[in-house]
Each structure stands twice: as C-alpha cells, then as structure tokens.
N, C-alpha and C positions, 0 to 999 in steps of 0.2 A: 414249309410251304401248304398254306389249306386249299380247301375247295374252294371256296371264295375266291382266293387270288387267283386260281388256274380258271376259274367261270370268267373270270373278270378278263385275263389277257386273252382268253378266248373271244371274249366279249367285242375286245379291241382290235385283235388282227383283224375280226370279222367286220368291223365298221369303218377301218382303214382302207380293206383291200373292197369296200362295197364303194368309198368314194372313188379312189383312184379307178375301179371301173368306170364310174359313172361320169367322171372326166375324161379320163383315155380311152375306153373301151366302149363306150355304149354301142355305136353301130355295129362293133365286133359282135357283143352279147345279143344283139336284137338279130344279127343274123343265125350266129349259130345256138341258140337257146329260145327259139321262137315261142314256144308251149311256155317256161318261163316266162319270158319279155311280157304275154300279154296279162298273164295274173304279177306281176312284178316290174313293171317299167322303170327304163332307168333315168328316176330325176331326183337331181341334184339337191332339190330342195327336203325331201325325205331322206336324204343318205346322209345331208347334213345335220338334221334333225337325231338320227339316228348314233351320230357319231357325238354329238352333244351329251347326251341322253346318257351312253357310256361314259363319256369323262366325267360328266356328273356323279353318276354310281361310282366311280374310282373316287372321285375325290371325298365322298361319303365315307367310304368304306377306309380310307387313308385317314379320316380324321378320328375316325371310333378305333383308332389303329390294329383294325381287322386284316389291311392287305398287305402286309408284310410280317 
C-alpha cells in the first residue's frame, strides 16, 4: 500500500465524518467547539464540496492505477 493510498483514505474518512457531523451534529459541534466553530462553521455546502473533491482525487488516482 503506497503513501498516496493511505493519504487518500485518511482524507476520505475525514470528509465523510465532516459531512456526517454537519448533517447530524452541527448543534453539538457549535456548543462544544466554540472557538473552532467561529473559524470553521458547519456548512453543508462546503462539506459536500470537500467530499466531492476527495472523491474526484480518488477517481484520478484510480485511473492512473496509483490508488491500489
């Protein structure tokens, strides 16, 4: 397993957890992480854009046969 694969899977897990947090735990996030929520507010648009970007990078790595 290459370093590119490991980094991709870490980014994929982060983007999925970000989307789950925005959809199901935005109120909890704002209450418990006030400092971070001022700089990084839970916004559905940015979370979805992040997931799409990570999936696109994974698709490109898969097409060049560097993901597996």
